[in-house]
N, C-alpha and C positions, 0 to 999 in steps of 0.2 A: 811383364811390365807392371809396376806398382799402380794401384788405383789412382793415386794423386797425379802421377805422371800421365796416366791414360786420360784423366779428366782435363789436365792442362793441355795435352795434345789435341783433344777433341775441341776445346775452346779456341785454340789457335786456328785449327782447321775451319771451324765454324765462322770465326771472325773474318778470316781471309776470304772465305767463300762468299759470305754475305756482303762484305765490303766491296768485293770485286764486282758483284752484280749491281750494287747500288752506286758505283762510281759514275760520276757525270760523264756524259759523252763529250767528245771533243767539240769545241765551238764550230758552228756552221758559218761559213763565210771566210773572208780574208783575215789574216792575223792582225793583231792590234797595231803592230808597227806599220803595216801597209795601210790600214784605215787612217792612222794619224798622218801618214805621208800624203794620202789622197786629200784629206781635209786641209792640210797645209797648202797643197797645190791649189785647191779650190779657193781658199782665202787669198792667196797671193794673186791669183787670176782676177778675182773680184776687186782687189785693191788696185791692180794695174789698170783695169777697165775704168774704175772710178777716177783715177788720176788722169788717164787719157782724156776722159770727158772734161775734167777741169782744165787741162791744157788747151783743149779745143775751145772751150768757153772763154778762156783768157785771150787766146789769139783772136777769136771772133769779136770780142768786146772792144778791142782796140784801146782799152783803158789801162791795161797792165803795161808796166815798163818792160823793156827788152830784158833787163836783168831778172825780173821776176819770172818771165816766160822761160828764160834760159835755165833758171834754177828748177822750175817745175819739169822741164824737159830732162834735166840731169836726174832728177828724182825718178821720173818715169823710166828712164833707161836702167837705173839701178834695180827698180822693182821688176823690170822685164828680165834682168839677169837672175833674180831670185826665182822667178817663174820657171826659167829654163833649168835652174838647179833642181827645183822640185820635180819637174817633168822627168829629168834624168834619174832622180832617186826612185820615183814611182816605177819607171821603166825597168830599173835594175832589180826591184823587188819582185 
């Protein structure tokens, strides 16, 4: 083996050996996609809860028109559907 080829081979071996030891370890905890799905679920649940409180306050006040209450209830139902979708996604992951 020629000296230059030997030196090149030694550098490749050294580089691969050192970089393998210095490689970062895999992340601890759930994958990023699962973390995002859980965060989306949490946010949708918080939104649903806030809207449910607003609907209850509108009903209790007696000042809101039936159309406004109905619109809020429809909005709450749609947000609840989103919560269910996010729950399914997290469960699948």
